[in-house]
py3Dmol code that shows the C-alpha trace and the ligand (Angstrom):
import py3Dmol

protein = """\
ATOM      1  CA  MET A   1     113.213  74.395  66.775  1.00  0.00           C
ATOM      2  CA  THR A   2     112.920  77.293  69.243  1.00  0.00           C
ATOM      3  CA  ARG A   3     114.521  76.982  72.632  1.00  0.00           C
ATOM      4  CA  PRO A   4     114.066  79.176  75.686  1.00  0.00           C
ATOM      5  CA  ALA A   5     116.217  82.276  76.108  1.00  0.00           C
ATOM      6  CA  TYR A   6     118.894  82.049  78.773  1.00  0.00           C
ATOM      7  CA  LYS A   7     120.904  84.779  80.478  1.00  0.00           C
ATOM      8  CA  ARG A   8     123.665  82.978  82.346  1.00  0.00           C
ATOM      9  CA  ILE A   9     125.128  79.782  80.990  1.00  0.00           C
ATOM     10  CA  LEU A  10     127.885  77.352  81.772  1.00  0.00           C
ATOM     11  CA  LEU A  11     129.812  76.007  78.797  1.00  0.00           C
ATOM     12  CA  LYS A  12     131.401  72.576  79.168  1.00  0.00           C
ATOM     13  CA  LEU A  13     134.353  72.116  76.847  1.00  0.00           C
ATOM     14  CA  SER A  14     135.842  68.657  76.716  1.00  0.00           C
ATOM     15  CA  GLY A  15     139.609  68.526  76.415  1.00  0.00           C
ATOM     16  CA  GLU A  16     139.240  66.792  73.061  1.00  0.00           C
ATOM     17  CA  VAL A  17     137.681  69.907  71.559  1.00  0.00           C
ATOM     18  CA  LEU A  18     141.023  71.685  72.071  1.00  0.00           C
ATOM     19  CA  MET A  19     142.973  69.028  70.141  1.00  0.00           C
ATOM     20  CA  GLY A  20     141.525  70.284  66.857  1.00  0.00           C
ATOM     21  CA  GLN A  21     142.859  68.065  64.089  1.00  0.00           C
ATOM     22  CA  GLY A  22     145.519  66.600  66.375  1.00  0.00           C
ATOM     23  CA  GLN A  23     145.441  63.340  68.307  1.00  0.00           C
ATOM     24  CA  PHE A  24     146.675  64.784  71.574  1.00  0.00           C
ATOM     25  CA  GLY A  25     147.332  68.029  73.422  1.00  0.00           C
ATOM     26  CA  ILE A  26     146.381  71.606  72.626  1.00  0.00           C
ATOM     27  CA  GLU A  27     146.181  73.084  69.113  1.00  0.00           C
ATOM     28  CA  PRO A  28     146.686  76.878  69.316  1.00  0.00           C
ATOM     29  CA  GLU A  29     144.490  77.632  66.264  1.00  0.00           C
ATOM     30  CA  THR A  30     141.657  75.633  67.794  1.00  0.00           C
ATOM     31  CA  VAL A  31     142.016  77.406  71.118  1.00  0.00           C
ATOM     32  CA  ALA A  32     141.805  80.726  69.255  1.00  0.00           C
ATOM     33  CA  ARG A  33     138.672  79.584  67.426  1.00  0.00           C
ATOM     34  CA  VAL A  34     136.977  78.308  70.582  1.00  0.00           C
ATOM     35  CA  ALA A  35     137.882  81.567  72.344  1.00  0.00           C
ATOM     36  CA  GLY A  36     136.214  83.374  69.454  1.00  0.00           C
ATOM     37  CA  GLU A  37     133.068  81.311  69.999  1.00  0.00           C
ATOM     38  CA  ILE A  38     132.960  82.271  73.671  1.00  0.00           C
ATOM     39  CA  ALA A  39     133.694  85.903  72.836  1.00  0.00           C
ATOM     40  CA  ALA A  40     130.828  86.023  70.322  1.00  0.00           C
ATOM     41  CA  ALA A  41     128.458  84.657  72.949  1.00  0.00           C
ATOM     42  CA  LYS A  42     129.682  87.236  75.433  1.00  0.00           C
ATOM     43  CA  ASP A  43     129.167  89.997  72.861  1.00  0.00           C
ATOM     44  CA  ALA A  44     125.607  88.777  72.412  1.00  0.00           C
ATOM     45  CA  GLY A  45     125.005  89.631  76.069  1.00  0.00           C
ATOM     46  CA  PHE A  46     125.265  86.268  77.797  1.00  0.00           C
ATOM     47  CA  GLU A  47     126.995  85.732  81.118  1.00  0.00           C
ATOM     48  CA  ILE A  48     129.347  82.821  80.624  1.00  0.00           C
ATOM     49  CA  CYS A  49     131.415  80.566  82.798  1.00  0.00           C
ATOM     50  CA  VAL A  50     133.342  77.611  81.463  1.00  0.00           C
ATOM     51  CA  VAL A  51     134.383  74.174  82.733  1.00  0.00           C
ATOM     52  CA  VAL A  52     137.219  72.593  80.779  1.00  0.00           C
ATOM     53  CA  GLY A  53     138.050  68.901  80.648  1.00  0.00           C
ATOM     54  CA  GLY A  54     141.464  67.328  80.335  1.00  0.00           C
ATOM     55  CA  GLY A  55     140.976  64.254  78.169  1.00  0.00           C
ATOM     56  CA  ASN A  56     143.257  65.655  75.440  1.00  0.00           C
ATOM     57  CA  ILE A  57     146.157  65.343  77.883  1.00  0.00           C
ATOM     58  CA  PHE A  58     145.424  62.786  80.571  1.00  0.00           C
ATOM     59  CA  ARG A  59     142.454  60.723  81.737  1.00  0.00           C
ATOM     60  CA  GLY A  60     142.431  59.089  85.133  1.00  0.00           C
ATOM     61  CA  LEU A  61     140.805  55.882  83.935  1.00  0.00           C
ATOM     62  CA  ALA A  62     143.356  55.414  81.164  1.00  0.00           C
ATOM     63  CA  GLY A  63     146.144  56.152  83.626  1.00  0.00           C
ATOM     64  CA  ALA A  64     144.749  53.593  86.060  1.00  0.00           C
ATOM     65  CA  ALA A  65     144.497  51.015  83.258  1.00  0.00           C
ATOM     66  CA  ALA A  66     148.147  51.686  82.479  1.00  0.00           C
ATOM     67  CA  GLY A  67     149.121  50.888  86.049  1.00  0.00           C
ATOM     68  CA  PHE A  68     148.916  54.151  87.999  1.00  0.00           C
ATOM     69  CA  ASP A  69     147.029  54.295  91.237  1.00  0.00           C
ATOM     70  CA  ARG A  70     143.513  55.554  90.341  1.00  0.00           C
ATOM     71  CA  ALA A  71     143.487  58.510  92.720  1.00  0.00           C
ATOM     72  CA  SER A  72     146.946  59.666  91.584  1.00  0.00           C
ATOM     73  CA  ALA A  73     145.912  59.279  87.968  1.00  0.00           C
ATOM     74  CA  ASP A  74     142.787  61.350  88.615  1.00  0.00           C
ATOM     75  CA  TYR A  75     144.867  64.120  90.183  1.00  0.00           C
ATOM     76  CA  MET A  76     147.052  64.063  87.059  1.00  0.00           C
ATOM     77  CA  GLY A  77     143.879  64.387  84.994  1.00  0.00           C
ATOM     78  CA  MET A  78     142.748  67.353  87.069  1.00  0.00           C
ATOM     79  CA  LEU A  79     146.110  69.057  86.582  1.00  0.00           C
ATOM     80  CA  ALA A  80     145.680  68.556  82.836  1.00  0.00           C
ATOM     81  CA  THR A  81     142.468  70.604  82.968  1.00  0.00           C
ATOM     82  CA  VAL A  82     144.429  73.506  84.468  1.00  0.00           C
ATOM     83  CA  MET A  83     146.678  73.608  81.390  1.00  0.00           C
ATOM     84  CA  ASN A  84     143.609  73.689  79.168  1.00  0.00           C
ATOM     85  CA  ALA A  85     142.027  76.418  81.289  1.00  0.00           C
ATOM     86  CA  LEU A  86     145.141  78.583  80.963  1.00  0.00           C
ATOM     87  CA  ALA A  87     145.123  78.029  77.201  1.00  0.00           C
ATOM     88  CA  VAL A  88     141.482  79.123  76.897  1.00  0.00           C
ATOM     89  CA  GLN A  89     142.131  82.105  79.181  1.00  0.00           C
ATOM     90  CA  ASN A  90     145.031  83.110  76.982  1.00  0.00           C
ATOM     91  CA  GLY A  91     142.874  82.807  73.874  1.00  0.00           C
ATOM     92  CA  LEU A  92     140.217  85.042  75.401  1.00  0.00           C
ATOM     93  CA  GLU A  93     142.688  87.610  76.680  1.00  0.00           C
ATOM     94  CA  LYS A  94     144.233  87.895  73.224  1.00  0.00           C
ATOM     95  CA  LEU A  95     140.781  88.925  72.039  1.00  0.00           C
ATOM     96  CA  GLY A  96     140.571  91.499  74.829  1.00  0.00           C
ATOM     97  CA  TYR A  97     138.176  89.702  77.185  1.00  0.00           C
ATOM     98  CA  ASP A  98     138.547  89.844  80.922  1.00  0.00           C
ATOM     99  CA  THR A  99     138.792  86.330  82.354  1.00  0.00           C
ATOM    100  CA  ARG A 100     139.684  84.577  85.586  1.00  0.00           C
ATOM    101  CA  VAL A 101     140.724  80.961  86.056  1.00  0.00           C
ATOM    102  CA  GLN A 102     139.652  79.408  89.343  1.00  0.00           C
ATOM    103  CA  SER A 103     141.098  76.045  90.280  1.00  0.00           C
ATOM    104  CA  ALA A 104     139.489  73.564  92.653  1.00  0.00           C
ATOM    105  CA  ILE A 105     143.037  72.547  93.578  1.00  0.00           C
ATOM    106  CA  PRO A 106     144.636  75.740  94.893  1.00  0.00           C
ATOM    107  CA  MET A 107     147.780  76.816  93.029  1.00  0.00           C
ATOM    108  CA  ALA A 108     148.223  80.416  94.007  1.00  0.00           C
ATOM    109  CA  SER A 109     150.966  81.386  91.597  1.00  0.00           C
ATOM    110  CA  VAL A 110     149.030  80.147  88.571  1.00  0.00           C
ATOM    111  CA  CYS A 111     145.400  81.106  89.138  1.00  0.00           C
ATOM    112  CA  GLU A 112     142.809  81.850  91.790  1.00  0.00           C
ATOM    113  CA  PRO A 113     141.453  79.145  94.049  1.00  0.00           C
ATOM    114  CA  TYR A 114     137.814  78.240  93.501  1.00  0.00           C
ATOM    115  CA  ILE A 115     135.714  80.520  95.696  1.00  0.00           C
ATOM    116  CA  ARG A 116     132.075  80.576  94.695  1.00  0.00           C
ATOM    117  CA  ARG A 117     131.305  84.072  95.923  1.00  0.00           C
ATOM    118  CA  LYS A 118     134.358  85.459  94.171  1.00  0.00           C
ATOM    119  CA  ALA A 119     133.370  83.694  90.961  1.00  0.00           C
ATOM    120  CA  GLU A 120     129.912  85.216  91.283  1.00  0.00           C
ATOM    121  CA  ARG A 121     131.440  88.683  91.691  1.00  0.00           C
ATOM    122  CA  HIS A 122     133.615  88.173  88.598  1.00  0.00           C
ATOM    123  CA  MET A 123     130.569  87.266  86.585  1.00  0.00           C
ATOM    124  CA  GLU A 124     128.641  90.279  87.841  1.00  0.00           C
ATOM    125  CA  LYS A 125     131.550  92.404  86.627  1.00  0.00           C
ATOM    126  CA  GLY A 126     131.282  90.859  83.186  1.00  0.00           C
ATOM    127  CA  ARG A 127     134.301  88.586  83.408  1.00  0.00           C
ATOM    128  CA  ILE A 128     134.396  85.120  81.928  1.00  0.00           C
ATOM    129  CA  VAL A 129     135.229  82.622  84.666  1.00  0.00           C
ATOM    130  CA  ILE A 130     136.973  79.377  83.731  1.00  0.00           C
ATOM    131  CA  PHE A 131     136.772  76.596  86.286  1.00  0.00           C
ATOM    132  CA  ALA A 132     139.768  74.262  86.373  1.00  0.00           C
ATOM    133  CA  ALA A 133     140.825  71.099  88.230  1.00  0.00           C
ATOM    134  CA  GLY A 134     137.345  69.580  88.142  1.00  0.00           C
ATOM    135  CA  THR A 135     135.756  69.153  91.539  1.00  0.00           C
ATOM    136  CA  GLY A 136     139.189  68.824  93.143  1.00  0.00           C
ATOM    137  CA  SER A 137     138.365  65.227  94.081  1.00  0.00           C
ATOM    138  CA  PRO A 138     139.350  62.010  92.317  1.00  0.00           C
ATOM    139  CA  TYR A 139     136.702  59.594  90.992  1.00  0.00           C
ATOM    140  CA  PHE A 140     134.711  62.449  89.465  1.00  0.00           C
ATOM    141  CA  THR A 141     134.630  63.857  85.961  1.00  0.00           C
ATOM    142  CA  THR A 142     134.536  67.318  84.494  1.00  0.00           C
ATOM    143  CA  ASP A 143     130.976  66.587  83.300  1.00  0.00           C
ATOM    144  CA  THR A 144     129.935  66.263  86.929  1.00  0.00           C
ATOM    145  CA  THR A 145     131.974  69.382  87.676  1.00  0.00           C
ATOM    146  CA  ALA A 146     130.047  71.234  84.972  1.00  0.00           C
ATOM    147  CA  ALA A 147     126.702  70.230  86.507  1.00  0.00           C
ATOM    148  CA  LEU A 148     127.931  71.169  89.985  1.00  0.00           C
ATOM    149  CA  ARG A 149     129.295  74.576  88.979  1.00  0.00           C
ATOM    150  CA  ALA A 150     126.199  75.298  86.873  1.00  0.00           C
ATOM    151  CA  ALA A 151     124.103  74.735  90.001  1.00  0.00           C
ATOM    152  CA  GLU A 152     126.423  76.721  92.256  1.00  0.00           C
ATOM    153  CA  MET A 153     126.569  79.656  89.841  1.00  0.00           C
ATOM    154  CA  ASN A 154     122.797  79.623  89.285  1.00  0.00           C
ATOM    155  CA  CYS A 155     123.192  79.084  85.560  1.00  0.00           C
ATOM    156  CA  ASP A 156     120.044  78.891  83.452  1.00  0.00           C
ATOM    157  CA  ALA A 157     121.487  76.111  81.320  1.00  0.00           C
ATOM    158  CA  LEU A 158     124.519  73.937  80.758  1.00  0.00           C
ATOM    159  CA  PHE A 159     125.813  74.000  77.192  1.00  0.00           C
ATOM    160  CA  LYS A 160     127.766  70.889  76.300  1.00  0.00           C
ATOM    161  CA  GLY A 161     129.952  71.453  73.247  1.00  0.00           C
ATOM    162  CA  THR A 162     130.727  68.183  71.469  1.00  0.00           C
ATOM    163  CA  SER A 163     131.695  66.924  68.032  1.00  0.00           C
ATOM    164  CA  VAL A 164     128.125  65.883  67.163  1.00  0.00           C
ATOM    165  CA  ASP A 165     125.089  68.125  66.816  1.00  0.00           C
ATOM    166  CA  GLY A 166     122.998  66.679  69.611  1.00  0.00           C
ATOM    167  CA  VAL A 167     121.770  63.503  71.261  1.00  0.00           C
ATOM    168  CA  TYR A 168     120.955  60.530  69.024  1.00  0.00           C
ATOM    169  CA  ASN A 169     119.197  57.235  69.771  1.00  0.00           C
ATOM    170  CA  ALA A 170     122.411  55.482  68.651  1.00  0.00           C
ATOM    171  CA  ASP A 171     125.965  56.587  67.884  1.00  0.00           C
ATOM    172  CA  PRO A 172     125.599  58.585  64.618  1.00  0.00           C
ATOM    173  CA  LYS A 173     129.246  57.865  63.762  1.00  0.00           C
ATOM    174  CA  LYS A 174     128.490  54.126  63.738  1.00  0.00           C
ATOM    175  CA  VAL A 175     124.760  53.814  62.928  1.00  0.00           C
ATOM    176  CA  ALA A 176     123.769  55.429  59.624  1.00  0.00           C
ATOM    177  CA  ASP A 177     120.046  55.877  60.406  1.00  0.00           C
ATOM    178  CA  ALA A 178     120.488  57.098  63.984  1.00  0.00           C
ATOM    179  CA  VAL A 179     117.830  59.703  64.850  1.00  0.00           C
ATOM    180  CA  ARG A 180     118.588  62.966  66.654  1.00  0.00           C
ATOM    181  CA  TYR A 181     116.261  64.209  69.378  1.00  0.00           C
ATOM    182  CA  ASP A 182     115.262  67.890  69.455  1.00  0.00           C
ATOM    183  CA  SER A 183     114.291  67.456  73.062  1.00  0.00           C
ATOM    184  CA  ILE A 184     114.571  64.551  75.468  1.00  0.00           C
ATOM    185  CA  SER A 185     113.946  64.044  79.182  1.00  0.00           C
ATOM    186  CA  PHE A 186     116.623  63.454  81.805  1.00  0.00           C
ATOM    187  CA  ASP A 187     114.874  60.183  82.669  1.00  0.00           C
ATOM    188  CA  GLN A 188     115.051  58.882  79.115  1.00  0.00           C
ATOM    189  CA  VAL A 189     118.735  59.748  78.839  1.00  0.00           C
ATOM    190  CA  LEU A 190     119.388  57.773  82.022  1.00  0.00           C
ATOM    191  CA  ASN A 191     117.042  54.870  81.221  1.00  0.00           C
ATOM    192  CA  ASP A 192     118.337  54.426  77.671  1.00  0.00           C
ATOM    193  CA  ASN A 193     121.918  54.936  78.858  1.00  0.00           C
ATOM    194  CA  LEU A 194     122.491  57.562  76.151  1.00  0.00           C
ATOM    195  CA  LYS A 195     126.010  58.943  76.104  1.00  0.00           C
ATOM    196  CA  VAL A 196     125.347  62.621  76.796  1.00  0.00           C
ATOM    197  CA  MET A 197     127.191  63.171  80.049  1.00  0.00           C
ATOM    198  CA  ASP A 198     127.865  60.744  82.856  1.00  0.00           C
ATOM    199  CA  ALA A 199     124.935  59.658  85.013  1.00  0.00           C
ATOM    200  CA  SER A 200     125.903  61.724  88.052  1.00  0.00           C
ATOM    201  CA  ALA A 201     126.026  64.897  85.933  1.00  0.00           C
ATOM    202  CA  ILE A 202     122.600  64.133  84.445  1.00  0.00           C
ATOM    203  CA  ALA A 203     121.149  63.396  87.875  1.00  0.00           C
ATOM    204  CA  LEU A 204     122.548  66.635  89.301  1.00  0.00           C
ATOM    205  CA  CYS A 205     121.061  68.678  86.455  1.00  0.00           C
ATOM    206  CA  ARG A 206     117.719  66.890  86.821  1.00  0.00           C
ATOM    207  CA  GLU A 207     117.636  67.562  90.545  1.00  0.00           C
ATOM    208  CA  ASN A 208     118.388  71.243  90.051  1.00  0.00           C
ATOM    209  CA  ASN A 209     116.261  71.793  86.928  1.00  0.00           C
ATOM    210  CA  ILE A 210     119.203  72.813  84.770  1.00  0.00           C
ATOM    211  CA  PRO A 211     118.592  71.991  81.110  1.00  0.00           C
ATOM    212  CA  ILE A 212     121.528  70.607  79.132  1.00  0.00           C
ATOM    213  CA  VAL A 213     121.919  71.839  75.574  1.00  0.00           C
ATOM    214  CA  VAL A 214     124.074  69.497  73.490  1.00  0.00           C
ATOM    215  CA  PHE A 215     125.500  71.066  70.329  1.00  0.00           C
ATOM    216  CA  ASN A 216     128.399  70.831  67.894  1.00  0.00           C
ATOM    217  CA  ILE A 217     131.183  73.194  68.943  1.00  0.00           C
ATOM    218  CA  ARG A 218     133.411  72.223  66.020  1.00  0.00           C
ATOM    219  CA  GLU A 219     131.173  74.282  63.723  1.00  0.00           C
ATOM    220  CA  THR A 220     132.325  77.894  63.702  1.00  0.00           C
ATOM    221  CA  GLY A 221     129.717  80.354  64.992  1.00  0.00           C
ATOM    222  CA  ASN A 222     127.520  77.596  66.367  1.00  0.00           C
ATOM    223  CA  LEU A 223     127.608  78.530  70.055  1.00  0.00           C
ATOM    224  CA  ALA A 224     126.144  81.976  69.348  1.00  0.00           C
ATOM    225  CA  THR A 225     123.584  80.459  66.967  1.00  0.00           C
ATOM    226  CA  VAL A 226     122.425  77.855  69.461  1.00  0.00           C
ATOM    227  CA  LEU A 227     122.389  80.424  72.271  1.00  0.00           C
ATOM    228  CA  ALA A 228     120.083  82.521  70.108  1.00  0.00           C
ATOM    229  CA  GLY A 229     117.714  79.545  70.140  1.00  0.00           C
ATOM    230  CA  GLN A 230     118.442  78.673  66.511  1.00  0.00           C
ATOM    231  CA  GLY A 231     120.426  75.989  64.751  1.00  0.00           C
ATOM    232  CA  VAL A 232     120.629  72.300  65.517  1.00  0.00           C
ATOM    233  CA  ALA A 233     120.965  71.008  69.070  1.00  0.00           C
ATOM    234  CA  THR A 234     119.275  68.727  71.572  1.00  0.00           C
ATOM    235  CA  ILE A 235     117.869  70.016  74.821  1.00  0.00           C
ATOM    236  CA  VAL A 236     117.797  67.598  77.745  1.00  0.00           C
ATOM    237  CA  GLN A 237     115.241  68.764  80.320  1.00  0.00           C
TER     238      GLN A 237
END
"""
ligand_1 = """\
25
UDP
N 139.014 64.408 87.180
C 138.859 64.065 88.517
N 137.938 64.721 89.278
C 137.137 65.707 88.761
C 137.284 66.031 87.394
C 138.229 65.366 86.627
O 139.544 63.188 89.028
O 136.320 66.285 89.505
C 140.090 63.768 86.394
C 139.713 62.423 85.818
O 140.846 61.579 85.903
C 139.433 62.735 84.363
C 140.414 63.857 84.077
O 140.448 64.589 85.299
O 139.669 61.636 83.524
C 140.081 64.755 82.927
O 138.728 65.121 82.981
P 137.622 64.539 81.946
O 137.961 63.135 81.573
O 136.285 64.783 82.563
O 137.859 65.508 80.715
P 137.098 65.563 79.289
O 136.605 64.193 78.940
O 135.969 66.526 79.441
O 138.136 66.092 78.364
"""
view = py3Dmol.view(width=600, height=400)
view.addModel(protein, "pdb")
view.setStyle({"model": 0}, {"cartoon": {"style": "trace"}})
view.addModel(ligand_1, "xyz")
view.setStyle({"model": 1}, {"stick": {}})
view.zoomTo()
view.show()
């Protein structure tokens, strides 16, 4: 299937992607591999910014279920994304790529605060910008952050790297004959309650005409392939 060519993209990496084979936390080899994926895309001429999740370390909902106050738990989750962002930055810098981490929760001695115009300038200069700490507000997710930053940074598309190769009509890990869509509308994703991203992220992308490309990031080389309009993925538009 051919997909449109994009110039500037936002890559959403869930925290779980960074766990690799582990059950928790950050696996250095996986960070290095994911950094390589981003680097290959950069080499192919794309402008890239990244939103990282934190689910490999801490999720607000799980924290709340365990007895923490929801808002406090969400702040803990946001701090977890900063650790992941620093890991990805480190991976990219080891490969020689210029990157900046911008956090929605200012922490001056660790990274830059999120300033849209500054992020824009970094991207114009060819740097890879990694957005950390979600939106900076509890009760949101990093999926919503990805949609928000994609809109703010005028990205042509949001690439959602997952452990499956697209959007299916049922969970392919549970239903053997689940069918993958090549293309699907925002409305159908919302109406059928398909688990692509949370509803607020989908709605934000729909409102701002930002297509979401769902692809398997666990397959080495796949980001560059899908960016080239080849390979297997689902486009939500
Ligand atoms: N979070 C938040 N506000 C945001 C983004 C994230 O409160 O704008 C918190 C929330 O608790 C969430 C955690 O940070 O569970 C980690 O983010 P997420 O679950 O989206 O990470 P992912 O599933 O992508 O690894």
